[in-house]
N, CA, C, O and the ligand as a Tripos MOL2 file, in Angstrom:
@<TRIPOS>MOLECULE
protein
  249   247    63     0     0
PROTEIN
NO_CHARGES

@<TRIPOS>ATOM
      1 N          74.0210  260.9510  191.8030 N.3       1 MET1
      2 CA         73.3320  260.3810  193.0020 C.3       1 MET1
      3 C          73.2870  258.9970  193.0380 C.2       1 MET1
      4 O          72.9280  258.3840  192.0330 O.2       1 MET1
      5 N          73.6340  258.3600  194.1580 N.am      2 GLU2
      6 CA         73.6570  256.9260  194.1890 C.3       2 GLU2
      7 C          72.2600  256.4870  194.8410 C.2       2 GLU2
      8 O          71.6900  257.0600  195.7700 O.2       2 GLU2
      9 N          71.8680  255.4350  194.2050 N.am      3 ASP3
     10 CA         70.5740  254.9780  194.7480 C.3       3 ASP3
     11 C          70.6940  253.4520  195.0040 C.2       3 ASP3
     12 O          70.1860  252.5500  194.3380 O.2       3 ASP3
     13 N          71.5040  253.3500  196.1580 N.am      4 LYS4
     14 CA         71.7470  251.9610  196.6430 C.3       4 LYS4
     15 C          71.2130  251.6300  197.9880 C.2       4 LYS4
     16 O          71.7550  251.8870  199.0630 O.2       4 LYS4
     17 N          70.0440  251.0090  197.7860 N.am      5 GLU5
     18 CA         69.4410  250.6290  199.0520 C.3       5 GLU5
     19 C          69.4870  249.2180  199.3260 C.2       5 GLU5
     20 O          69.1680  248.3410  198.5230 O.2       5 GLU5
     21 N          69.9170  249.0360  200.5490 N.am      6 ILE6
     22 CA         70.0990  247.4460  200.9820 C.3       6 ILE6
     23 C          68.7490  247.1430  201.4590 C.2       6 ILE6
     24 O          68.3390  247.4300  202.5830 O.2       6 ILE6
     25 N          68.0420  246.5150  200.4930 N.am      7 LYS7
     26 CA         66.6860  246.1460  200.9570 C.3       7 LYS7
     27 C          66.4570  244.7280  200.5690 C.2       7 LYS7
     28 O          66.7200  244.4230  199.4060 O.2       7 LYS7
     29 N          66.0240  243.8580  201.3450 N.am      8 ARG8
     30 CA         65.5390  242.5260  200.9540 C.3       8 ARG8
     31 C          64.1860  242.7030  200.4880 C.2       8 ARG8
     32 O          63.4890  243.6580  200.8280 O.2       8 ARG8
     33 N          63.7970  241.7400  199.6730 N.am      9 GLU9
     34 CA         62.3890  241.6620  199.4020 C.3       9 GLU9
     35 C          61.4520  241.2470  200.4120 C.2       9 GLU9
     36 O          61.5180  240.1260  200.9160 O.2       9 GLU9
     37 N          60.5570  242.1250  200.7420 N.am     10 THR10
     38 CA         59.6220  241.9020  201.9940 C.3      10 THR10
     39 C          58.3400  241.7720  201.3390 C.2      10 THR10
     40 O          58.1160  242.0680  200.1650 O.2      10 THR10
     41 N          57.4290  241.2630  202.2600 N.am     11 LYS11
     42 CA         56.1270  241.2770  201.8820 C.3      11 LYS11
     43 C          55.3300  242.5370  202.3960 C.2      11 LYS11
     44 O          54.1080  242.5880  202.2540 O.2      11 LYS11
     45 N          55.9670  243.4430  202.9310 N.am     12 GLY12
     46 CA         55.3930  244.7020  203.2440 C.3      12 GLY12
     47 C          54.7950  244.6830  204.5300 C.2      12 GLY12
     48 O          53.8980  245.4900  204.7730 O.2      12 GLY12
     49 N          55.1880  243.8340  205.4230 N.am     13 ILE13
     50 CA         54.5900  243.7170  206.7470 C.3      13 ILE13
     51 C          55.0760  244.8460  207.5780 C.2      13 ILE13
     52 O          56.2660  245.1630  207.5660 O.2      13 ILE13
     53 N          54.1520  245.4910  208.3330 N.am     14 ASP14
     54 CA         54.4960  246.6900  209.1490 C.3      14 ASP14
     55 C          55.4340  246.0870  210.2940 C.2      14 ASP14
     56 O          55.0600  245.2430  211.1080 O.2      14 ASP14
     57 N          56.7530  246.6700  210.2300 N.am     15 THR15
     58 CA         57.6870  246.2340  211.2280 C.3      15 THR15
     59 C          57.5930  247.0370  212.5540 C.2      15 THR15
     60 O          58.2890  246.7220  213.5190 O.2      15 THR15
     61 N          56.7490  248.0460  212.5900 N.am     16 SER16
     62 CA         56.5990  248.7430  213.8000 C.3      16 SER16
     63 C          55.5620  248.3320  214.8150 C.2      16 SER16
     64 O          55.3500  248.9490  215.8590 O.2      16 SER16
     65 N          54.8470  247.0930  214.3730 N.am     17 ILE17
     66 CA         53.8690  246.4000  215.1670 C.3      17 ILE17
     67 C          54.5640  245.2940  215.6500 C.2      17 ILE17
     68 O          55.4130  244.7730  214.9280 O.2      17 ILE17
     69 N          54.3190  244.8290  216.8290 N.am     18 VAL18
     70 CA         54.7190  243.5600  217.4640 C.3      18 VAL18
     71 C          53.5490  242.5590  217.2930 C.2      18 VAL18
     72 O          52.4980  242.7070  217.9160 O.2      18 VAL18
     73 N          53.7670  241.5030  216.4020 N.am     19 TYR19
     74 CA         52.7960  240.6460  216.2190 C.3      19 TYR19
     75 C          52.8140  239.3980  217.1140 C.2      19 TYR19
     76 O          53.8930  238.9210  217.4670 O.2      19 TYR19
     77 N          51.6220  238.8510  217.4960 N.am     20 ASP20
     78 CA         51.4480  237.7800  218.4380 C.3      20 ASP20
     79 C          51.5890  236.5710  217.7700 C.2      20 ASP20
     80 O          50.8270  236.3370  216.8320 O.2      20 ASP20
     81 N          52.5320  235.6710  218.1300 N.am     21 PHE21
     82 CA         52.8890  234.4730  217.5130 C.3      21 PHE21
     83 C          51.6290  233.5100  217.3810 C.2      21 PHE21
     84 O          51.4060  232.8270  216.3810 O.2      21 PHE21
     85 N          50.8590  233.5450  218.4890 N.am     22 LYS22
     86 CA         49.7010  232.7400  218.5150 C.3      22 LYS22
     87 C          48.7710  233.0900  217.4260 C.2      22 LYS22
     88 O          48.1250  232.2310  216.8250 O.2      22 LYS22
     89 N          48.6980  234.4320  217.1560 N.am     23 GLN23
     90 CA         47.7630  234.8800  215.8800 C.3      23 GLN23
     91 C          48.4320  234.8000  214.5040 C.2      23 GLN23
     92 O          47.8060  234.6730  213.4510 O.2      23 GLN23
     93 N          49.8010  234.8900  214.6140 N.am     24 TYR24
     94 CA         50.5510  235.0110  213.3260 C.3      24 TYR24
     95 C          51.7190  233.9910  213.5690 C.2      24 TYR24
     96 O          52.8540  234.3830  213.8410 O.2      24 TYR24
     97 N          51.3810  232.6350  213.4550 N.am     25 PRO25
     98 CA         52.4340  231.7660  213.4870 C.3      25 PRO25
     99 C          53.3470  231.8600  212.1700 C.2      25 PRO25
    100 O          52.9370  232.4010  211.1430 O.2      25 PRO25
    101 N          54.6610  231.2660  212.2940 N.am     26 ASP26
    102 CA         55.4800  231.5270  211.1410 C.3      26 ASP26
    103 C          54.8390  230.5200  209.9820 C.2      26 ASP26
    104 O          54.3810  229.3870  210.1280 O.2      26 ASP26
    105 N          54.9610  231.3020  208.8170 N.am     27 GLU27
    106 CA         54.6180  230.5400  207.6370 C.3      27 GLU27
    107 C          55.5360  229.2360  207.3510 C.2      27 GLU27
    108 O          55.1630  228.1090  207.0280 O.2      27 GLU27
    109 N          56.6460  229.6500  207.5330 N.am     28 ILE28
    110 CA         57.7240  228.4620  207.6260 C.3      28 ILE28
    111 C          58.4840  228.5750  208.8530 C.2      28 ILE28
    112 O          59.1600  229.5790  209.0770 O.2      28 ILE28
    113 N          58.4090  227.5740  209.6830 N.am     29 SER29
    114 CA         58.9400  227.6140  210.9750 C.3      29 SER29
    115 C          60.3090  228.0090  211.1120 C.2      29 SER29
    116 O          61.1960  227.4070  210.5070 O.2      29 SER29
    117 N          60.5560  229.0440  211.9140 N.am     30 GLY30
    118 CA         61.8910  229.5410  212.1980 C.3      30 GLY30
    119 C          62.2380  230.4710  211.1580 C.2      30 GLY30
    120 O          63.4240  230.7980  211.1870 O.2      30 GLY30
    121 N          61.4790  231.0400  210.1610 N.am     31 ARG31
    122 CA         61.6950  232.0130  209.2810 C.3      31 ARG31
    123 C          60.8160  233.2590  209.2960 C.2      31 ARG31
    124 O          59.6170  233.1650  209.5590 O.2      31 ARG31
    125 N          61.3200  234.2660  209.0550 N.am     32 CYS32
    126 CA         60.6630  235.4600  209.1890 C.3      32 CYS32
    127 C          59.5890  235.6130  208.0370 C.2      32 CYS32
    128 O          59.8820  235.4990  206.8470 O.2      32 CYS32
    129 N          58.3690  235.8730  208.4890 N.am     33 ASP33
    130 CA         57.1790  235.9530  207.3990 C.3      33 ASP33
    131 C          57.3730  237.0110  206.4780 C.2      33 ASP33
    132 O          56.8270  236.9510  205.3770 O.2      33 ASP33
    133 N          58.1520  238.0670  206.8260 N.am     34 ASN34
    134 CA         58.2320  239.2450  206.0180 C.3      34 ASN34
    135 C          59.3570  238.9270  204.9530 C.2      34 ASN34
    136 O          59.0800  239.0570  203.7600 O.2      34 ASN34
    137 N          60.4240  238.5790  205.2840 N.am     35 CYS35
    138 CA         61.5190  238.5220  204.3330 C.3      35 CYS35
    139 C          62.1990  237.1370  204.1930 C.2      35 CYS35
    140 O          63.0360  236.9580  203.3090 O.2      35 CYS35
    141 N          61.8430  236.1430  205.0690 N.am     36 GLY36
    142 CA         62.3910  234.8450  205.0100 C.3      36 GLY36
    143 C          63.7300  234.7160  205.4420 C.2      36 GLY36
    144 O          64.4620  233.8290  205.0020 O.2      36 GLY36
    145 N          64.1290  235.6350  206.3640 N.am     37 ASN37
    146 CA         65.4200  235.5840  207.0890 C.3      37 ASN37
    147 C          65.2730  234.4340  208.2690 C.2      37 ASN37
    148 O          64.2050  234.1050  208.7860 O.2      37 ASN37
    149 N          66.4250  233.9570  208.5470 N.am     38 THR38
    150 CA         66.4550  233.0240  209.5810 C.3      38 THR38
    151 C          67.0600  233.4470  210.8150 C.2      38 THR38
    152 O          67.0040  232.7470  211.8260 O.2      38 THR38
    153 N          67.6770  234.6440  210.7720 N.am     39 LEU39
    154 CA         68.6400  235.1910  211.9690 C.3      39 LEU39
    155 C          67.5630  236.0310  212.7000 C.2      39 LEU39
    156 O          66.7940  236.7490  212.0610 O.2      39 LEU39
    157 N          67.5180  235.9280  214.1020 N.am     40 PHE40
    158 CA         66.5520  236.7700  214.9230 C.3      40 PHE40
    159 C          67.4270  237.3030  216.0420 C.2      40 PHE40
    160 O          68.4730  236.7430  216.3710 O.2      40 PHE40
    161 N          67.0000  238.3160  216.5700 N.am     41 LYS41
    162 CA         67.5570  238.9360  217.7760 C.3      41 LYS41
    163 C          66.3300  238.6810  218.8510 C.2      41 LYS41
    164 O          65.1720  239.0240  218.6170 O.2      41 LYS41
    165 N          66.6740  238.1560  219.8290 N.am     42 SER42
    166 CA         65.6110  237.8980  221.0240 C.3      42 SER42
    167 C          65.8410  238.7960  222.1780 C.2      42 SER42
    168 O          66.9930  239.0320  222.5420 O.2      42 SER42
    169 N          64.7940  239.3220  222.7860 N.am     43 SER43
    170 CA         64.7470  240.0220  223.9680 C.3      43 SER43
    171 C          63.5370  239.6980  224.8970 C.2      43 SER43
    172 O          62.5340  239.1360  224.4560 O.2      43 SER43
    173 N          63.6520  240.0200  226.0180 N.am     44 VAL44
    174 CA         62.4960  239.7230  226.9410 C.3      44 VAL44
    175 C          62.0880  241.2170  227.4110 C.2      44 VAL44
    176 O          62.8970  242.0360  227.8470 O.2      44 VAL44
    177 N          60.7840  241.4230  227.2600 N.am     45 LYS45
    178 CA         60.3060  242.6990  227.7810 C.3      45 LYS45
    179 C          58.9830  242.4540  228.5230 C.2      45 LYS45
    180 O          58.0370  241.8700  227.9950 O.2      45 LYS45
    181 N          58.9700  242.9200  229.7440 N.am     46 ASP46
    182 CA         57.8130  242.5470  230.5460 C.3      46 ASP46
    183 C          57.2970  241.1730  230.6110 C.2      46 ASP46
    184 O          56.0960  240.9090  230.5720 O.2      46 ASP46
    185 N          58.3200  240.2290  230.7180 N.am     47 PHE47
    186 CA         58.1520  238.7640  230.7150 C.3      47 PHE47
    187 C          57.4150  238.2420  229.3370 C.2      47 PHE47
    188 O          56.8240  237.1630  229.2930 O.2      47 PHE47
    189 N          57.5080  239.0040  228.3880 N.am     48 ILE48
    190 CA         57.2120  238.5790  226.9510 C.3      48 ILE48
    191 C          58.5020  238.4290  226.1590 C.2      48 ILE48
    192 O          59.3480  239.3180  226.0640 O.2      48 ILE48
    193 N          58.5770  237.2280  225.5980 N.am     49 PHE49
    194 CA         59.7050  236.9300  224.7650 C.3      49 PHE49
    195 C          59.3950  237.5120  223.2430 C.2      49 PHE49
    196 O          58.4240  237.2210  222.5440 O.2      49 PHE49
    197 N          60.4040  238.3480  222.9420 N.am     50 LEU50
    198 CA         60.2980  239.0750  221.8020 C.3      50 LEU50
    199 C          61.2390  238.6470  220.7140 C.2      50 LEU50
    200 O          62.4360  238.6320  221.0000 O.2      50 LEU50
    201 N          60.8480  238.2820  219.4560 N.am     51 ARG51
    202 CA         61.7750  237.8230  218.4850 C.3      51 ARG51
    203 C          61.7600  238.8640  217.3040 C.2      51 ARG51
    204 O          60.7350  239.1520  216.6850 O.2      51 ARG51
    205 N          63.0020  239.3990  217.0570 N.am     52 GLU52
    206 CA         63.1390  240.4400  216.0690 C.3      52 GLU52
    207 C          63.9220  239.9550  214.9980 C.2      52 GLU52
    208 O          65.0360  239.4920  215.2440 O.2      52 GLU52
    209 N          63.4760  240.0010  213.8070 N.am     53 CYS53
    210 CA         64.1550  239.7420  212.6450 C.3      53 CYS53
    211 C          65.2730  240.7110  212.3290 C.2      53 CYS53
    212 O          65.0650  241.9180  212.2090 O.2      53 CYS53
    213 N          66.5120  240.1310  212.1940 N.am     54 ARG54
    214 CA         67.6690  240.9840  211.9650 C.3      54 ARG54
    215 C          67.7080  241.7320  210.5410 C.2      54 ARG54
    216 O          68.3770  242.7510  210.3700 O.2      54 ARG54
    217 N          67.0390  241.2170  209.6790 N.am     55 ALA55
    218 CA         67.0820  241.7440  208.3850 C.3      55 ALA55
    219 C          66.0080  243.0360  208.3920 C.2      55 ALA55
    220 O          66.3650  244.2070  208.2610 O.2      55 ALA55
    221 N          64.9170  242.6820  208.5330 N.am     56 CYS56
    222 CA         63.7650  243.6450  208.1580 C.3      56 CYS56
    223 C          63.1110  244.1870  209.5300 C.2      56 CYS56
    224 O          62.3410  245.1470  209.4980 O.2      56 CYS56
    225 N          63.4180  243.5930  210.6310 N.am     57 GLY57
    226 CA         63.0560  244.2020  211.9490 C.3      57 GLY57
    227 C          61.6760  243.8790  212.2580 C.2      57 GLY57
    228 O          61.1050  244.6120  213.0650 O.2      57 GLY57
    229 N          61.0080  242.8460  211.7200 N.am     58 MET58
    230 CA         59.8290  242.3770  212.1450 C.3      58 MET58
    231 C          59.7530  241.7650  213.4440 C.2      58 MET58
    232 O          60.6530  241.0010  213.7930 O.2      58 MET58
    233 N          58.7280  242.0290  214.2390 N.am     59 LYS59
    234 CA         58.8270  241.5770  215.6950 C.3      59 LYS59
    235 C          57.5390  240.6540  215.9390 C.2      59 LYS59
    236 O          56.4400  240.8450  215.4180 O.2      59 LYS59
    237 N          57.8420  239.7100  216.7470 N.am     60 LYS60
    238 CA         56.8050  238.7160  217.1110 C.3      60 LYS60
    239 C          56.8760  238.3630  218.6550 C.2      60 LYS60
    240 O          57.9240  237.9350  219.1380 O.2      60 LYS60
    241 N          55.9110  238.5240  219.2990 N.am     61 SER61
    242 CA         55.8780  238.2010  220.7660 C.3      61 SER61
    243 C          55.5760  236.5230  220.8670 C.2      61 SER61
    244 O          54.5740  236.0280  220.3520 O.2      61 SER61
    245 N          56.4070  235.8700  221.4720 N.am     62 ILE62
    246 CA         56.2590  234.4860  221.4840 C.3      62 ILE62
    247 C          55.8670  234.0120  222.9680 C.2      62 ILE62
    248 O          55.6870  232.8180  223.2070 O.2      62 ILE62
    249 ZN         62.5380  239.7140  208.1680 Zn       63 ZN63
@<TRIPOS>BOND
     1     1     2 1
     2     2     3 1
     3     3     4 2
     4     3     5 am
     5     5     6 1
     6     6     7 1
     7     7     8 2
     8     7     9 am
     9     9    10 1
    10    10    11 1
    11    11    12 2
    12    11    13 am
    13    13    14 1
    14    14    15 1
    15    15    16 2
    16    15    17 am
    17    17    18 1
    18    18    19 1
    19    19    20 2
    20    19    21 am
    21    21    22 1
    22    22    23 1
    23    23    24 2
    24    23    25 am
    25    25    26 1
    26    26    27 1
    27    27    28 2
    28    27    29 am
    29    29    30 1
    30    30    31 1
    31    31    32 2
    32    31    33 am
    33    33    34 1
    34    34    35 1
    35    35    36 2
    36    35    37 am
    37    37    38 1
    38    38    39 1
    39    39    40 2
    40    39    41 am
    41    41    42 1
    42    42    43 1
    43    43    44 2
    44    43    45 am
    45    45    46 1
    46    46    47 1
    47    47    48 2
    48    47    49 am
    49    49    50 1
    50    50    51 1
    51    51    52 2
    52    51    53 am
    53    53    54 1
    54    54    55 1
    55    55    56 2
    56    55    57 am
    57    57    58 1
    58    58    59 1
    59    59    60 2
    60    59    61 am
    61    61    62 1
    62    62    63 1
    63    63    64 2
    64    63    65 am
    65    65    66 1
    66    66    67 1
    67    67    68 2
    68    67    69 am
    69    69    70 1
    70    70    71 1
    71    71    72 2
    72    71    73 am
    73    73    74 1
    74    74    75 1
    75    75    76 2
    76    75    77 am
    77    77    78 1
    78    78    79 1
    79    79    80 2
    80    79    81 am
    81    81    82 1
    82    82    83 1
    83    83    84 2
    84    83    85 am
    85    85    86 1
    86    86    87 1
    87    87    88 2
    88    87    89 am
    89    89    90 1
    90    90    91 1
    91    91    92 2
    92    91    93 am
    93    93    94 1
    94    94    95 1
    95    95    96 2
    96    95    97 am
    97    97    98 1
    98    98    99 1
    99    99   100 2
   100    99   101 am
   101   101   102 1
   102   102   103 1
   103   103   104 2
   104   103   105 am
   105   105   106 1
   106   106   107 1
   107   107   108 2
   108   107   109 am
   109   109   110 1
   110   110   111 1
   111   111   112 2
   112   111   113 am
   113   113   114 1
   114   114   115 1
   115   115   116 2
   116   115   117 am
   117   117   118 1
   118   118   119 1
   119   119   120 2
   120   119   121 am
   121   121   122 1
   122   122   123 1
   123   123   124 2
   124   123   125 am
   125   125   126 1
   126   126   127 1
   127   127   128 2
   128   127   129 am
   129   129   130 1
   130   130   131 1
   131   131   132 2
   132   131   133 am
   133   133   134 1
   134   134   135 1
   135   135   136 2
   136   135   137 am
   137   137   138 1
   138   138   139 1
   139   139   140 2
   140   139   141 am
   141   141   142 1
   142   142   143 1
   143   143   144 2
   144   143   145 am
   145   145   146 1
   146   146   147 1
   147   147   148 2
   148   147   149 am
   149   149   150 1
   150   150   151 1
   151   151   152 2
   152   151   153 am
   153   153   154 1
   154   154   155 1
   155   155   156 2
   156   155   157 am
   157   157   158 1
   158   158   159 1
   159   159   160 2
   160   159   161 am
   161   161   162 1
   162   162   163 1
   163   163   164 2
   164   163   165 am
   165   165   166 1
   166   166   167 1
   167   167   168 2
   168   167   169 am
   169   169   170 1
   170   170   171 1
   171   171   172 2
   172   171   173 am
   173   173   174 1
   174   174   175 1
   175   175   176 2
   176   175   177 am
   177   177   178 1
   178   178   179 1
   179   179   180 2
   180   179   181 am
   181   181   182 1
   182   182   183 1
   183   183   184 2
   184   183   185 am
   185   185   186 1
   186   186   187 1
   187   187   188 2
   188   187   189 am
   189   189   190 1
   190   190   191 1
   191   191   192 2
   192   191   193 am
   193   193   194 1
   194   194   195 1
   195   195   196 2
   196   195   197 am
   197   197   198 1
   198   198   199 1
   199   199   200 2
   200   199   201 am
   201   201   202 1
   202   202   203 1
   203   203   204 2
   204   203   205 am
   205   205   206 1
   206   206   207 1
   207   207   208 2
   208   207   209 am
   209   209   210 1
   210   210   211 1
   211   211   212 2
   212   211   213 am
   213   213   214 1
   214   214   215 1
   215   215   216 2
   216   215   217 am
   217   217   218 1
   218   218   219 1
   219   219   220 2
   220   219   221 am
   221   221   222 1
   222   222   223 1
   223   223   224 2
   224   223   225 am
   225   225   226 1
   226   226   227 1
   227   227   228 2
   228   227   229 am
   229   229   230 1
   230   230   231 1
   231   231   232 2
   232   231   233 am
   233   233   234 1
   234   234   235 1
   235   235   236 2
   236   235   237 am
   237   237   238 1
   238   238   239 1
   239   239   240 2
   240   239   241 am
   241   241   242 1
   242   242   243 1
   243   243   244 2
   244   243   245 am
   245   245   246 1
   246   246   247 1
   247   247   248 2
@<TRIPOS>SUBSTRUCTURE
     1 MET1         2 RESIDUE 1 A MET
     2 GLU2         6 RESIDUE 1 A GLU
     3 ASP3        10 RESIDUE 1 A ASP
     4 LYS4        14 RESIDUE 1 A LYS
     5 GLU5        18 RESIDUE 1 A GLU
     6 ILE6        22 RESIDUE 1 A ILE
     7 LYS7        26 RESIDUE 1 A LYS
     8 ARG8        30 RESIDUE 1 A ARG
     9 GLU9        34 RESIDUE 1 A GLU
    10 THR10       38 RESIDUE 1 A THR
    11 LYS11       42 RESIDUE 1 A LYS
    12 GLY12       46 RESIDUE 1 A GLY
    13 ILE13       50 RESIDUE 1 A ILE
    14 ASP14       54 RESIDUE 1 A ASP
    15 THR15       58 RESIDUE 1 A THR
    16 SER16       62 RESIDUE 1 A SER
    17 ILE17       66 RESIDUE 1 A ILE
    18 VAL18       70 RESIDUE 1 A VAL
    19 TYR19       74 RESIDUE 1 A TYR
    20 ASP20       78 RESIDUE 1 A ASP
    21 PHE21       82 RESIDUE 1 A PHE
    22 LYS22       86 RESIDUE 1 A LYS
    23 GLN23       90 RESIDUE 1 A GLN
    24 TYR24       94 RESIDUE 1 A TYR
    25 PRO25       98 RESIDUE 1 A PRO
    26 ASP26      102 RESIDUE 1 A ASP
    27 GLU27      106 RESIDUE 1 A GLU
    28 ILE28      110 RESIDUE 1 A ILE
    29 SER29      114 RESIDUE 1 A SER
    30 GLY30      118 RESIDUE 1 A GLY
    31 ARG31      122 RESIDUE 1 A ARG
    32 CYS32      126 RESIDUE 1 A CYS
    33 ASP33      130 RESIDUE 1 A ASP
    34 ASN34      134 RESIDUE 1 A ASN
    35 CYS35      138 RESIDUE 1 A CYS
    36 GLY36      142 RESIDUE 1 A GLY
    37 ASN37      146 RESIDUE 1 A ASN
    38 THR38      150 RESIDUE 1 A THR
    39 LEU39      154 RESIDUE 1 A LEU
    40 PHE40      158 RESIDUE 1 A PHE
    41 LYS41      162 RESIDUE 1 A LYS
    42 SER42      166 RESIDUE 1 A SER
    43 SER43      170 RESIDUE 1 A SER
    44 VAL44      174 RESIDUE 1 A VAL
    45 LYS45      178 RESIDUE 1 A LYS
    46 ASP46      182 RESIDUE 1 A ASP
    47 PHE47      186 RESIDUE 1 A PHE
    48 ILE48      190 RESIDUE 1 A ILE
    49 PHE49      194 RESIDUE 1 A PHE
    50 LEU50      198 RESIDUE 1 A LEU
    51 ARG51      202 RESIDUE 1 A ARG
    52 GLU52      206 RESIDUE 1 A GLU
    53 CYS53      210 RESIDUE 1 A CYS
    54 ARG54      214 RESIDUE 1 A ARG
    55 ALA55      218 RESIDUE 1 A ALA
    56 CYS56      222 RESIDUE 1 A CYS
    57 GLY57      226 RESIDUE 1 A GLY
    58 MET58      230 RESIDUE 1 A MET
    59 LYS59      234 RESIDUE 1 A LYS
    60 LYS60      238 RESIDUE 1 A LYS
    61 SER61      242 RESIDUE 1 A SER
    62 ILE62      246 RESIDUE 1 A ILE
    63 ZN63       249 GROUP 0 **** ****
């Protein structure tokens, strides 16, 4: 059996929740709080700007 998980080290932040940027500002500006990744996917939903980490999927509304 192969046990190869492509997993970055995360802080265990729940990625199914959308966090509010005002309540949870970036620890390091422009970096994901969960895994430190700098690449994000952006989308707009109901006039709310959503930023999703490409690595771990953590979401923040900005
Ligand atoms: Zn991340």
